[in-house]
C-alpha positions in Angstrom: 117.2 94.0 117.6 115.9 96.7 115.4 117.5 97.7 112.3 117.6 100.9 110.5 117.8 101.2 106.8 117.3 104.0 104.0 117.8 103.0 100.6 119.7 104.8 98.4 117.6 104.4 95.5 114.4 103.3 93.9 114.2 99.1 94.2 112.7 99.5 97.1 109.9 97.9 96.5 111.8 94.6 96.1 113.8 94.7 99.9 109.9 95.4 101.6 108.7 92.7 99.6 111.9 89.7 100.3 111.4 91.4 104.0 108.1 90.7 104.9 108.7 87.4 103.0 111.5 86.1 105.2 109.4 87.1 108.1 110.5 90.8 109.1 108.3 93.3 110.7 108.8 96.7 109.1 107.9 100.3 110.3 108.0 103.3 107.9 109.6 106.1 109.4 109.4 107.9 106.5 110.7 108.4 102.9 112.8 106.0 101.6 113.5 105.1 105.4 111.9 101.8 107.8 112.9 100.2 111.0 112.7 96.3 111.0 112.4 93.7 113.5 112.3 89.8 113.5 111.2 87.5 116.3 113.8 85.5 116.2 116.6 87.6 115.8 118.5 88.6 119.0 121.8 89.1 118.9 123.6 91.6 115.2 125.2 88.3 113.7 121.7 86.4 113.3 120.6 89.5 111.9 123.5 89.8 109.6 122.4 85.9 108.4 119.7 86.7 107.8 120.2 90.2 105.3 122.5 88.2 103.9 120.7 85.9 102.7 118.6 88.1 101.1 121.3 90.2 99.2 120.7 92.8 101.7 124.0 93.2 103.6 126.0 93.8 100.2 123.6 95.9 98.4 124.9 99.3 97.8 120.9 100.7 97.0 120.5 100.1 101.2 122.3 101.3 104.0 122.1 99.1 107.5 122.8 100.3 110.6 122.3 97.9 113.6 120.4 99.3 117.3 120.6 96.3 119.6 118.5 96.7 122.8 119.6 97.8 125.7 120.9 95.2 128.3 118.1 94.5 130.8 120.0 94.4 134.6 
């Protein structure tokens, strides 16, 4: 599961720190935009639970897009 995050105002450094401490791997995409993935998160539900614990799921400061990997046959 890959998650795209777009930060809407200047609190992104705090979010990045929280994500790293929780084990998320961050890939910078440009100004105020990152992709994140977590080695233990395989489903959108699991991602939502972790992000909710960090306060990101309900934050108005970040736009989150869940991008599941294509199913392999």
